[in-house]
Each structure stands twice: as structure tokens, then as C-alpha cells.
N, C-alpha and C positions, 0 to 999 in steps of 0.2 A: 614741267607741263608745256608743251608746245603750243602754237597758235591755234592749228586745228583743234586741238583737244580743248582748249579753252573756249574757242567758239561753240564746240559742240555742248559743253557743260552749260554755257551761258544759254543756248537755245533751250535745252531741256529745262533749265530752273526757269526760264521766262514762260515757258509751255505751261509748267506746273503752277508758277504764281498767278498765270492768266486765267486759270481754272479755280484757284483757291479762294475762297471768301472768308477762311479762318487760317491763320498759321501763327506759330510762336517762335521766336528765336530765344535760344537758350545757350547758356556757358555751360558746357560739359568737360571743360578742362580738369586737370587733376582727377579725373576718374579713370580707372584701370581698365583694362579690356573687359574683363568680368563683369564689372559694374555696367559698361556700356552695353554689353550683349544681354544683360539683365532689362536694362531700360529698353533695348530695342524689342525684346520678347513682350513687356509690359505695354508698349506702345501698339505692337502687332495685335495683341490680344483685345486692346480697346478699340482698335481701328483707326489708329493714328499713324501716319507716314512718318518716319523718323529719317533725316538726311543730315550729313555734315558737308559742309561746303565752304570755300574759301570766301572771305568776305567781300574781296573785289568782284568775284563772280557773281555773288548775290547781289550786290549794289547794281552791276551792270544789267542784269536780268531785271530787277525792279525798275531801273530806268526805262529798259527797253518796253517794259509792260506799259509804263506811265501812269499817272494819275493818283496822287494822294499817299505816296509811300515815303515821301521826304522825311516825314517824323521818324522813321525807322533808322535812317543812316547814321544817325549818331551812335546807334546800338551796334553797328558793326565794328567792333573792336575786340581784337582777341578771338579765341576759338568759338566758332558758332555752329550749334545744331537748329536744323529747322524740323517743327513738328507740324505738320498737315494734318487737318481734321475737317470733317463735315459740321461737326457740333463745336461752338466755340469755347465751351466749358471743359471738354474732355482733357485736353492736352494740360490744362492746369491741373485737374484731378489727378492724372497720371503724374505728373511732377511731384504734387503734394505726396501721394502714395510712395513714390520711389524715394523722397527726401526722409521718409520716417526712419530709413537705414543710414542716412548720412546728410551731408549739407548740399550736395549738388544733384541736379543741375540746377543752375541760377537763372531765373527768368529774365531775358535783357529787354524783351519788347514782345508785344503781340499784335495781331491786326485781326480785328473782328467785325466783320460786316461794314467795311470802311471807318471804325473806330479804331484808334491807336492807343494802346496801353504801354508805359515805358516803366522798366525798374521792378524789381523782384517784389516790392511793396504791393504791386498790382495783382499777386497771384491769389489772394484770399478773395478778393472781389471777382476775378475771373473765374474762380472754381464755383461760385454761388450763381453764375448767370445761368439762365433757364435756356431750354432749348426751344426752337420754335413750336415743336408739337406740345410742350408742356404750356407754353404761352397761350396757343390755341385753345386748348383744353380748359385752362382757367378763364379764357374769355367766353367759351360757349357754357362752363358753368355759370358765368356771372349773368348771361343772357338769360338763361334758363329758369335762373333763381326767382325772378318776379313772376315769371309766368306760373311756376310752382306754388309761389304764395297766393296768388289770385285762385288758382284751382282750388287750393287748401282751403281758403276763405269761404269760397262759393261751396265747397262740400260740407264745411261746418255750420254755414249758414242754412244750408239745405236739410242737414240733420237736426238743427234747432227748429227750423220751421215744422219739419215732420213730426218732432216730438211734441211741439206744441198743437199741431193738428191732430195728433192721436190723443192727447190729454182731453182737448175739447170734444172729440167725439165720443171718449168713453165717460164723459162726465153724465151724470143723471140730468135729465130733464125736469125743469120745474113747472 
């Protein structure tokens, strides 16, 4: 690879990393072409962008972007695949689903909204992360819950009061 090609590759990776809030670094070595193609198709189906790049180019691109990626540099050894996604947990789920048929790919590291996870042992935790939309939905549900309880109590009290008034009204006068 000549200098111009390397510069162009670093520029493309730098631009992609600068836009990414979530990405995974995985080891997909020892996978044959058919397995890699299946993984690419699964990634595409789930909205995950799959790239393979040299570690030195990845490192230079991350250094060019700057800010908080130093924890990933130790993971840049051996063949590296990059999985970009808008949602932090989707690549972990893709890797877990794909690994039902084999041992690869292995998670090297993940960068999720400024947090760095390293090692394949983080895969289970990452696959359980909730999306922003799920978290917002839960917060709205929690905020609505007290209001619903108050309304329910008022309606219940109103029904009880109405029943008492009706009973008193129907009671024969003495």
C-alpha cells in the first residue's frame, strides 16, 4: 500500500470515527470467506456497517480524531474488523447471533458513547444495553405512573363517595 493510499484510508477512517458514537473492534481471523460474507450480510440486515482495516491505520485515524480513544489502542493487535452502529447494543447482538454457529468473531473492544469496554467477556453486558429510545420510554412510563395512581385513587374515592351518597339518598327517612 503506497503513502497516498494509506493517507486516503486514514482520512476515510478518521471521518467515519469522528461521526461514530458507537463502534466495535472484533477479531474475525480464522473465518473463511463464506463466513465473512454471512457476517457482512447479517450486519447489513441489522444496520451495522462492517469494515476491515489495518491496525496502524485505525490507530492513526483515532489519533487524528483525538479524545478518549487511548483505551482502545491495546486491542489493536491481530486482524481487526470494525462494526459501526447507531445503537450501542446491536453489534453485540449480531456477534452473539453469529457465534451460535461458531467461535468467531471475538470482541476485542467497544466504544459506546465515550465508554470503552475491552475483552470478549463484555459481550453479554453490551448485548443487554438499552437503546436511547427504550430508556426514554421507561422514563416516560415512570413519570406517568404516579399521575395514573393519583387519578386512579381520585376516581376510586369518587366512586366510593358517590356510592355513599346514593345509599344515604335511598335510605328511608325516619
